C-alpha positions, 0 to 999 in steps of 0.5 A: 499499499502506498503511503496514505496522503502521498498524492495530497502532499506531492500536490502541496509540495509542487504548489509551494515550489510554484508559489515560490517562483511567483513570489515578488522577490523571485518573479521580477528578477527572472530576466536578470538571472537568465542574463547572469547565468548565460553571460548574454546581454538582455538585448542578445536574449530578446533580439528577435532579429537574430539570425537562425544559427546564432539564435539556435546557439543562444537557445542552447546556451540558455537551456544548458545554463538554466539546467545547471542552475536548476540542478544547483538549487535542487541539490541544496533543497533535496539535501535539506529535505533528506536532513529534515526527515532524518532529524525527524526520524531520530526524534520519532518518540516525539513525532506527535509534538513535532507535527503539532509544533510544525503545524503551528509554525507553518500556519504562522508562516502563512499568516506572515506571507499573507501580511496579517503578521509582521515577523521582522526576523523573516523580513531581513534579506539575506541574498547572496550577491556574486559579483562575477559568475564563475565561468561555464556550466559549473558557474551556473551550478554554483549560482544555483546553490547560492540562490538556494542557500541565500535567497530569503525572505520570500522563498524562506517561509514557503520552503521552511513549511515544506521542510517542516512537513518533511520532518514530520514524516519520519522518512528520509525517502519522503523528505527527498520526494517532497523537496524534489517535487518542490524543486520541480515546481520552482524549476519548471516555470523558471526553465520555460521562462528562460527559453521563452524570455520574450513571451515571459516579458510580454505576460509579466507586464500583464501578470505583475498587477496580480502578484499581490493576489498570488502572494495571498493565495500562497499564504493561504495554502501554507495556512491550510497546510499548517491546519492539515499538519496539526490536525493530522488530516492529510490521511483523512482527505486522501481517504475521502478522495479515494472513497468518492473516486477523486485523485489518485488510487493510494491503495494497491 
């Protein structure tokens, strides 16, 4: 039998990654990141008049550097997921307490993101500034690690919530799986935006006015997750989804 609540957990982890990408201190900086990791100017990336062979070369450079950048931050996030789960496994005797405390903290993170609570320690920016990117794909990988290690406060509360949830699972494999899905949720729109930068810029101008709504929605997601974790209700929700034929079949 597959782990009860797995489908809901993975959906929430993917949604958390997507909301991290849509956060107001990540989404507006996508063009700058793409330019930085590729070593190409903004004009080169967006010039529609570039000839075929040169355009293909720019696309190849963008794809490869984006993938190494994504790999960099994914390694950090997945390692954190494994570590959080391992610590939770060591404290298995206190799993019920860890779950409830984690649920409360996730709930508070959600209220913070929605702007209902002011938490100064989460508002201190700790961005990692790199003046010159190391050369090549290794450089993009290292910048991805730097992004994962130093980019708060927007990503921090959402990522922290998923890590807290991973710590309550008591399974290293589950922690790795949750943070892998979180990384995919963050990486997929980032990769698509990088290879279609002109389309991204066009849609971003229209989308920018909805960022506040997206931020509130991400906070509501964490509030919902916090309640589920505190009340240990993920299994119950999955049971009812299965009973009414909705979602994945979680039983063999």
